[in-house]
FIKEDREN-86431 format. One record per residue (C-alpha): x, y, z; residue number from 1. Coordinates in steps of 0.001 Angstrom, whole numbers, plus 500000, padded with zeros to 6 digits. Example, Ala and Ser with C-alpha at 12.3 -4.5 7.8 and 13.67 -1.06 7.14 Angstrom:
2
(pt (512300; 495500; 507800); 1)
(pt (513670; 498940; 507140); 2)
***
This chain:
235
(pt (879400; 122111; 200655); 1)
(pt (879224; 122617; 204384); 2)
(pt (882524; 121081; 206070); 3)
(pt (882487; 120451; 210195); 4)
(pt (885383; 121968; 212168); 5)
(pt (887025; 118587; 213797); 6)
(pt (890378; 118623; 214812); 7)
(pt (892911; 115771; 215466); 8)
(pt (895202; 115278; 217777); 9)
(pt (898901; 113836; 217670); 10)
(pt (899275; 110293; 219119); 11)
(pt (902591; 110467; 221690); 12)
(pt (904529; 113518; 223046); 13)
(pt (907697; 111177; 222635); 14)
(pt (907157; 111166; 218871); 15)
(pt (907253; 112964; 215702); 16)
(pt (903357; 114080; 216265); 17)
(pt (901502; 115144; 213713); 18)
(pt (898741; 118023; 214293); 19)
(pt (896561; 118064; 211460); 20)
(pt (895420; 121453; 212652); 21)
(pt (897262; 123440; 210213); 22)
(pt (899359; 126766; 211343); 23)
(pt (900038; 125244; 214665); 24)
(pt (903275; 123987; 215906); 25)
(pt (904157; 120067; 216994); 26)
(pt (906167; 118954; 219793); 27)
(pt (908879; 116605; 220108); 28)
(pt (910814; 115419; 223344); 29)
(pt (910004; 119323; 224093); 30)
(pt (911533; 120907; 220858); 31)
(pt (908748; 122419; 218701); 32)
(pt (908687; 122043; 214826); 33)
(pt (906116; 123521; 212234); 34)
(pt (905558; 121201; 210441); 35)
(pt (902479; 122588; 208382); 36)
(pt (904591; 121952; 204825); 37)
(pt (903744; 118304; 205442); 38)
(pt (900198; 118917; 204267); 39)
(pt (902271; 118085; 200977); 40)
(pt (902586; 114081; 201710); 41)
(pt (898913; 113844; 202491); 42)
(pt (897496; 115800; 199506); 43)
(pt (900186; 113524; 197737); 44)
(pt (898908; 110249; 199359); 45)
(pt (895231; 110866; 197755); 46)
(pt (896801; 110310; 194590); 47)
(pt (898475; 107447; 195545); 48)
(pt (895604; 105849; 196796); 49)
(pt (891829; 107587; 194918); 50)
(pt (890164; 105223; 192385); 51)
(pt (888263; 107462; 189847); 52)
(pt (884860; 106145; 188886); 53)
(pt (884758; 108281; 185901); 54)
(pt (887346; 108256; 182536); 55)
(pt (890445; 110075; 183996); 56)
(pt (893386; 109569; 182051); 57)
(pt (895756; 111810; 183045); 58)
(pt (894871; 111494; 186535); 59)
(pt (895586; 107564; 185777); 60)
(pt (898980; 108739; 184468); 61)
(pt (900081; 110796; 187259); 62)
(pt (899329; 108130; 189994); 63)
(pt (901324; 105823; 187366); 64)
(pt (904444; 107950; 187788); 65)
(pt (904317; 106836; 191235); 66)
(pt (903855; 103486; 190738); 67)
(pt (906794; 102787; 188900); 68)
(pt (908811; 103903; 191631); 69)
(pt (909836; 107363; 190589); 70)
(pt (910540; 110364; 192992); 71)
(pt (908915; 113389; 192874); 72)
(pt (911207; 116354; 193082); 73)
(pt (910571; 120176; 193198); 74)
(pt (910685; 123661; 194756); 75)
(pt (907498; 124765; 196343); 76)
(pt (905968; 127682; 197627); 77)
(pt (902750; 126972; 199886); 78)
(pt (899848; 129405; 201403); 79)
(pt (897750; 128863; 204273); 80)
(pt (894465; 130917; 204972); 81)
(pt (892870; 130660; 207704); 82)
(pt (888971; 130761; 207148); 83)
(pt (888247; 132226; 210710); 84)
(pt (890715; 134744; 211223); 85)
(pt (891938; 135197; 207247); 86)
(pt (895209; 135539; 208540); 87)
(pt (898006; 133977; 206123); 88)
(pt (900951; 132303; 206402); 89)
(pt (903303; 131292; 203927); 90)
(pt (906306; 128053; 203864); 91)
(pt (908305; 127610; 201092); 92)
(pt (911083; 124494; 200378); 93)
(pt (912072; 121949; 198834); 94)
(pt (910212; 118429; 198812); 95)
(pt (911195; 114565; 197498); 96)
(pt (908524; 112053; 197537); 97)
(pt (907945; 108517; 196353); 98)
(pt (904454; 105950; 197328); 99)
(pt (906308; 105339; 200982); 100)
(pt (909490; 108234; 201702); 101)
(pt (909755; 111548; 201840); 102)
(pt (912110; 114336; 202531); 103)
(pt (910661; 118033; 203454); 104)
(pt (913446; 121234; 203618); 105)
(pt (911074; 123698; 204686); 106)
(pt (910839; 126607; 207669); 107)
(pt (914342; 126547; 208221); 108)
(pt (914252; 122489; 209050); 109)
(pt (914913; 119215; 207277); 110)
(pt (912858; 115756; 207818); 111)
(pt (913286; 112344; 206281); 112)
(pt (910931; 109576; 206584); 113)
(pt (912845; 106695; 205248); 114)
(pt (909767; 103928; 206390); 115)
(pt (911663; 102580; 209024); 116)
(pt (912950; 105961; 211107); 117)
(pt (911850; 109378; 211322); 118)
(pt (914622; 112062; 211643); 119)
(pt (914658; 115556; 212060); 120)
(pt (917598; 117985; 211534); 121)
(pt (917151; 121710; 213356); 122)
(pt (919991; 123699; 211735); 123)
(pt (919306; 126731; 214620); 124)
(pt (920052; 124139; 217248); 125)
(pt (922028; 121639; 215782); 126)
(pt (919904; 119144; 216749); 127)
(pt (918736; 115646; 215441); 128)
(pt (915764; 113612; 216769); 129)
(pt (915576; 110242; 215109); 130)
(pt (912812; 108045; 216305); 131)
(pt (911096; 104649; 214930); 132)
(pt (909246; 105586; 212279); 133)
(pt (905355; 104225; 212626); 134)
(pt (903127; 104109; 209648); 135)
(pt (900055; 104026; 211444); 136)
(pt (900694; 106957; 213879); 137)
(pt (901361; 109850; 210942); 138)
(pt (898776; 110903; 209631); 139)
(pt (900765; 111540; 206711); 140)
(pt (902305; 108702; 205724); 141)
(pt (901782; 107751; 201857); 142)
(pt (901288; 104292; 202919); 143)
(pt (898809; 104565; 205291); 144)
(pt (896411; 106367; 202641); 145)
(pt (896700; 102802; 200642); 146)
(pt (893487; 101367; 201494); 147)
(pt (890468; 102925; 202799); 148)
(pt (890422; 106391; 201912); 149)
(pt (889418; 105687; 197636); 150)
(pt (886353; 105225; 198988); 151)
(pt (885656; 108516; 200561); 152)
(pt (886588; 110335; 197409); 153)
(pt (885075; 110842; 193903); 154)
(pt (887505; 111968; 191538); 155)
(pt (887080; 113781; 188402); 156)
(pt (889241; 115822; 185767); 157)
(pt (888696; 118613; 182867); 158)
(pt (891206; 120223; 180254); 159)
(pt (891828; 123821; 180663); 160)
(pt (894536; 125672; 178286); 161)
(pt (896722; 122895; 177738); 162)
(pt (896795; 121628; 181329); 163)
(pt (894351; 119677; 183289); 164)
(pt (892396; 119971; 186603); 165)
(pt (892009; 116935; 188952); 166)
(pt (888773; 117455; 191459); 167)
(pt (888976; 115282; 194654); 168)
(pt (885712; 115202; 196766); 169)
(pt (884990; 114019; 200045); 170)
(pt (881669; 113194; 201474); 171)
(pt (883039; 112168; 204414); 172)
(pt (882935; 114452; 207130); 173)
(pt (885689; 113590; 209147); 174)
(pt (888148; 113659; 205923); 175)
(pt (891051; 115891; 206883); 176)
(pt (890268; 117414; 203411); 177)
(pt (886752; 118290; 201972); 178)
(pt (887916; 119502; 198583); 179)
(pt (891288; 119146; 196974); 180)
(pt (892298; 120482; 193274); 181)
(pt (895656; 119683; 191314); 182)
(pt (896882; 121593; 188314); 183)
(pt (899041; 119365; 186149); 184)
(pt (900854; 119925; 183108); 185)
(pt (900985; 118119; 179534); 186)
(pt (903938; 115898; 181466); 187)
(pt (901661; 115062; 184426); 188)
(pt (903662; 116955; 186788); 189)
(pt (901832; 118860; 189544); 190)
(pt (902068; 122480; 189045); 191)
(pt (899483; 123787; 192102); 192)
(pt (897440; 122092; 194453); 193)
(pt (894467; 123960; 196309); 194)
(pt (893059; 122263; 199785); 195)
(pt (890035; 123021; 201850); 196)
(pt (890062; 121527; 204897); 197)
(pt (887469; 120124; 207121); 198)
(pt (887739; 123556; 208727); 199)
(pt (887532; 125160; 205038); 200)
(pt (891196; 126440; 205408); 201)
(pt (892371; 127298; 202537); 202)
(pt (896230; 125612; 201589); 203)
(pt (897375; 126419; 198191); 204)
(pt (900863; 124744; 197107); 205)
(pt (903031; 126006; 194364); 206)
(pt (905736; 123895; 192628); 207)
(pt (908202; 124727; 190327); 208)
(pt (911460; 122798; 189166); 209)
(pt (909330; 119703; 189364); 210)
(pt (910446; 116281; 187893); 211)
(pt (909752; 112719; 187953); 212)
(pt (913324; 111334; 189106); 213)
(pt (914382; 107572; 189185); 214)
(pt (915338; 107095; 193059); 215)
(pt (918747; 107120; 193548); 216)
(pt (921313; 105749; 196625); 217)
(pt (921662; 108122; 199688); 218)
(pt (918292; 110208; 198406); 219)
(pt (916649; 109527; 201889); 220)
(pt (918895; 109735; 203602); 221)
(pt (919967; 112698; 206473); 222)
(pt (922780; 114592; 206560); 223)
(pt (923953; 116402; 209062); 224)
(pt (927030; 118177; 210996); 225)
(pt (929419; 115509; 212894); 226)
(pt (929062; 118028; 215561); 227)
(pt (925290; 117941; 215953); 228)
(pt (923763; 116705; 219312); 229)
(pt (921841; 113801; 218379); 230)
(pt (919013; 112677; 220727); 231)
(pt (917607; 108952; 219579); 232)
(pt (914253; 107936; 220793); 233)
(pt (914748; 104655; 219778); 234)
(pt (916375; 103183; 222785); 235)
***
């Protein structure tokens, strides 16, 4: 498969801008945040939105977990391999995610999107950035992927050693990911995701302690110290 090099830039320097060239940093109101872990959210959004043409019962079961309103929570380790330089970078953290909201603790920061606001807490600066959340400006938003993208990916699955490998392949030259492989266990929990972006960079994410949970009040709220500096971009 030939993958064209293509880079999407952010939308506004005053917002939580997401750059899809993984490994680069993102600047929000003068503060730099490394958000490559948000590629996880985008990959999961493919799960939410893709329609399988062939018989894919395990993939359908995985989608049903999110359709039922459950929250996937797991520890994760992610490696990004640059196809040009061969450089490997590593991130690790924790993720909570449903079809609309997500919370990430990674690279020493906490990102929470509840569907209405985006919040980022940087403990090293004891600073919180709050902004109005607009899914149309978030390429990683699960809700943004719920229409249209299903026609660009074909989905297949195969059994291997009691697990299921789900393959999503796009024929769209401008798709963020050209190919994604998802390994799930017999309880339909993701245990590894490998994705190749349009520049042929490889992102491998492994999960541990994964579970589908019922949503709890306050789960997608951001906790931070009372003395934290709060920068509210909504006004």
